[in-house]
N, C-alpha and C positions, 0 to 999 in steps of 0.2 A: 802727924808731923814729926813727933819725937822718934818714932820708929825709923821713918825715912832718914831724918837727920843722924841717928846713931849708925845706921847703915852706911852713910856717907862718911862718917868718921872712921870707919874702918878701912877706908880708902885714903885716910890721911888728912881729912878735912877737920878743921877745928870745930868744935860743937856749936858755939854761938853763931859762927858764920854759916854752918850748915843748916842750923834751925832757921835762921833769918832768911837764907837763900831759898829753902823750900817754902816757907810761908809766903815769901813775896811772889815766888813763881805760882803758887797755887791761888793766891787772891788777886792777881793781875787780871782785870776783865779783857776778854778778847773783843767784846762788842758792848757788853752791858753788865751791870750788876743787878741782881734780883734777889729778893729775900728767899726764893726756893733755892737759890744756889747753895745756902748753908746747909740744906738738907740732902742734896745729891751732888751738885757740881764740885763743891770744894772737897768733900770726903772722896769723890771719884778720883780727882786729881792727886790727892795724897796717895791713894792706893796705886795709881798709876806709876808716881815717882818712887814708891816704895818697891813696887814690882820691877821697875827698870834697874833699880840698884841690886835688888836680889839676883836678878838675871845676870847682871855684870859680875856679881861675886861668884856666880855659878860657872860662868865662862872662865874666870880665873882659877877656880878650884872646883871641878866637877865632883870631887870627893865629898863635898858638902851634902850631896844627896843621901849619903849615909847617916847624916845627923837628923834625928827626929825633929829637933827643934827647927831646923832650917825648913824641912819638909812641910811642917805645920804652918809656919810663916808664910811659905810661898803659896800653899793650898788656900789659906785665909785670904790671901792678897788676891788671888785669882778670882776667888768667889765674890769679892767686894768689887772689883774691876767689872765683872760680869753682871753683878746684880744692881749696882747703884745707878746705872744708866743704861737705856735700851741699846745705845750703840757701844756699850762696853763688851758686848759679845765678841766683836771682832778682836780686839787687843787680847781679851782672854784666850781666844783660840790661838792666836800667834803665840802667846806665852806658853800654851800647851805643846804647840809644834816644836818651839825651841827646846822645851824639856825633852821631848822625844828624841830630837836630833842629838843633843848632849848625851842621852841615854844610850842610844845606839852607838855612838862613837866611843864612849868609855865603858861599854859593857855593863851598863847600869840600867837596862832597858826596863826591867820589871819595876824598879823603884821610880824610874822616871815616868813610866806609864801610869802607875798608881797615883803619882803626885798630879799628874796631868788630868786624869779622869775623874778623880773623886770630887773636885770642885765643879766639873762640868756636870756630873751626875747630881750633885747636891742642887746646883742652880736649875736643873731641870725638874727636879722634885719640888723646889721652892715655887717655881713659875707654873707647875702643873697641879699637882694635888693640893699644896698650901694655897695657892691662888683660888682654887675652886672652893676649898674649905672656907676661906675669908670672903667668898663671893666678889672677887675683884672683877670689876667690869672693864671690858676693852675701851680704850680711848676713842671717843667718837668726835673729838674736836677737830675741825677741819685744818689742813696744814697752815692756811693763811694766818689762823689765830696763833700758832706756835712761832710763826716766822715774822710777826709784825715788826718786832725789834729789829731783826735783821734787815728787813726791806727799809725800816727808817734809816738804818745806818748806811745802806747802800746810797740812798736818795741824799742824805746829808753829805756824803762824799763825792756827790756828782756822778755816781755810777748809773748805768742804765739798767733797767729790768726789762724783762719780756713785755711785749705789747699787752698780752693778756693780764699780767700781773699789774700793770699800770693801770689798766682800765679798771681792774676789781678794786684797786686802792682809790681811785678817783671816784668811785661811787660812794665813798665815805668821807674823804677829804681831798683837797687839792694836793698835787704832787709837792708843790711849794710848802705846804703846812706840814706835810710828812717829814720833809727834809728839815725845816726850821724848828719843828717841835722835838726832834730826836735829841736825846742826851745819854751818853753811855752810863752815867752815874745814877740815872733814874730807871733805865732798863725797861723791862716788860711792863712795869707797874704804870708807866706812862700810857699804856693802850688798853688798860683793863676796861675803861668805859666804852671802848670801840668794839670790844670782842663780841657783843651780842649781835652787832650788825653783820658780823661775818658768820654768825651761826644760822642766819635765816636761809 
């Protein structure tokens, strides 16, 4: 939060307002709060905000690629974006592509390519050899388990799910119970006791 707020200050924002704004943005639940969010979702959002501000700085002043401190910050930020969430790979690759475009246009291709490729290679090493060394097992949890909260949110708001999804949900609870039992402030923890039923 501090790094993203300080970067915003370089654009003219006041520090207290920037820190509060970044924190509120990161903590607002899109559909639910969950204790696991503290480990991956909030840090991921911080890194994404930080990366967006760094890229905005780069667009204003491409010469920042000549500064080692800026390159280290952006490389670390890209690694965090790609590593904290499985779907962070896409924004990390977009950031790398943006770097390459700036490098080509400003004749800083070698620096831009290095800044883009190093975090990608680090992440590949992290998810390859490091995962194997730590014996990380692939996730075998069915998609229904990871999306129970989203399904509850849809039904709570009166949205329709596919016929197959509704049939699957009704094998555990009625659709009315799914809708009434949902709370965005309890999140996935509401459905922990139901998860074993979907693992069968």
